[in-house]
Structures are given as structure tokens and as C-alpha cells.
N, C-alpha and C positions, 0 to 999 in steps of 0.2 A: 340790355346789360349782355358783353360778350360771352359766349361759350370759352370753357378752356382746357385746354388739350396739355395731354405732360406724353410729350413726345421719349420714349427712351430709344435709342434706336446706335448703332456701330461708327464710329467716325471713318467712310467709305468714299471717296473720292469728292465728299463735301456733300452729298445728296440728303442728308440730314440734315442741312440748312435751304436748300431747295425745296423737303418738303414742309420746313416751318414758315418759310416765306410764302409757299402755297397757302399753308390753314391760315397764316395773318392777313393774305388778300381776302380769303373769306371769311372774315369775320372774327377768328378764334385768337384769343390771346393763348401764349404757349410757352412751355416752361419743357429746356431739352434736360435730359441726363443720356451722358452716355451708357452701352451699356455693358462696360466693362473700367476696371479700375485704373487703367490705364491705357491709354494709345500708344505707348512705344510699343518698337517691335519684338521685342525681347516679351514683354508679358504678354503679346497675342502670341505672340511663337508656345511660350509656357502652356497659357489658355486651351490653345488648339492641341497639345500634345495630351494636358490632362489638367482639368481646371481645380484638380485639389492644388498644383503648384503654384494655383494666385489667390487660392482658399485666405488667408488672412488679409491680403489685400483687399479682396473684394469684399468682407465682411467690414474691413474699416472704413473703405468708401462707402457701405450701405449704412453703416451707423454714423458717420459725419458728413454725409451729404444726400443720402437718395431720404433716408428717413427724415430728416428736418424738412427738406421741402415739402414733401408730402404730408408730412403732420401740418402744417402752417397754410395749406392751400386745399381747396374744394376743388377737382376735376369734375367736366362733365365727361369727358372720353380718356381715356389711356389708351396709346397707340404703341406697339412695343414692334418693333421691326428685328426677327430673330435672323442672325449671323452666325459666322461661324466665332467670332469674339465673345458672344452673349454668352456673363458669367454668373448672373443672379442665379442664386439658391430656391429649389423649390419652397424653401420658408420664405425666404425673402418675398416672393412673389406672392407667395399667402399674407404676409404682413400688409404689404400693397394693397392688396385688394380689402382686406379688412379696414387699414385705411379711408379708403375712398369707395364704400359700400354704395354711393348712389353713381358710381360712374360706369360709363358703359367701358368693358376692357375688349380690345382689341388686339388679334397677332398676325404679323404677315411676315410669313418665313419667305427669306432670300436664297434657299436652300433648299434641296430635297429632305425629306424628313430622316431618311437613309444616311444624310449626311451630317442632322441636326439630334442623334437619338435622345439626348438631355431634355429636349424641347416638348418631349410626349410627357413630360411628368409635370410640365407647368399648364398644358391645357386647358386644366382643368377649372383654371383662371380668368378663361376668357370667354368672353359672352360671343364673338365671332373668331376663327381661325381662317386665315387666307394664305394660300400660297401662289408663287409664280412657277411652282413646276406641274405642268396640265397632269404627268402623268400619277403623282400625290393626289388631284384632286377628283380623279375619274377611280381611283382604287380604293379612295380612302373618303366617305361619304364627310365626315366631320370638316373639310378642308374648300373654302371656294375658290374658282382660280379666277386668281387678280394677276394679268401679265406684266413684267417688270416695270417699277416707274417710268414715268414719262419725263423728262424735263425739256424746257421748253429751246433749250440750246441746240436737242435733238431737230425741233422743227426747222429752225433753222439750217442746219446744214441740208435737211432735205429741199428747203428752196434753194440752197445754193446749186444743189445737187441737181435740180430741175432744171434751172438758167444755162449750167454748165451742158445739159444731155440736147436743150433745145439749141444752143449755139451748133452740138456737132450735126443735130441733124439739119440744121442751116446749112451748114459749111459742106455737105455731102451732097445737097440740094445741086451745089456751084462746081460741083465735081463732074 
């Protein structure tokens, strides 16, 4: 039977789709939830200024979409990608954790802790904490260092660049 993954992540350059695709290629069944009640630029801006500005819509989103999905499924893993748009409250994370007592909870921060100070309030709900920020991983034992997300598109770019550089080297030999 396939393992189930709940991915909670921002809509950021479609990376959540790439993460879902990769997890599915590894045999996971994946459900996705956006980390904020809306992906609109206005909502994102208000959420970055002060999470209280989107508090009502966040509570509605949690009650109408997040909680029903989590109540009807049992997950093996819950992966939260923490970024600037993250809007869920500490109480909401506690409820998610209580609804999924057998799941392994992992958080990956796409920014340094100094830019995501609210995230420290929810760390206690996670079994593992990862960060892309090398300095955070060195200065705080709670974090495991994990460089930024890798997409296979970058692999193709690297191959094209190597081919281009090889052509330039060959041209220089004839000069």
C-alpha cells in the first residue's frame, strides 16, 4: 500500500507541483494544501505585513478546507514548506498534529529564521526541522541543513550550458 503524504506549501513558481510529482514518482499518494487562504497578491501582501490582517480568511480556510481533508485521511507524513506566506496559527498546527498522531511531521524553511519569526512557535509540532539557511543550521542545533529544492529543469539547463561551453572551447582551438 502506498504511503500518504500531506504537503502544505506556498504557491511559489509551481514548486509545490514539482514536489508532488517527485513524491508520486517515489510511490506516494499526495494531497496538497496551500499554506495561506489565498494566493492573491493582495492577500500575500497583507499576510507579510501582519498575519492578523488575514486572520478571518485563514480561520475560514482552515475550517472549510484544511480540517475536512485532514479528518478524512490518515497520513504517513506531513511536510510543511515554511515561507513568507505561511498563515496557519499555532493552534491550527496543534490541531493538525492531533488529527494525525501517527504521521511523521517535517518542516522545511525556505527562508532564514530571522525572516520567519512566527515559525518558531510551531516548531514543537514537528519531528524534524530543515532549513536552506546554512547559518541557521550552524547556529541552531534544531535544524538540519538541506540546500534549496532541486528541479530536473535545472539539470537540463546545466547540460545545455556544458554543451555551449564545449563548443566555445572547440572554437578557441581553431583560432
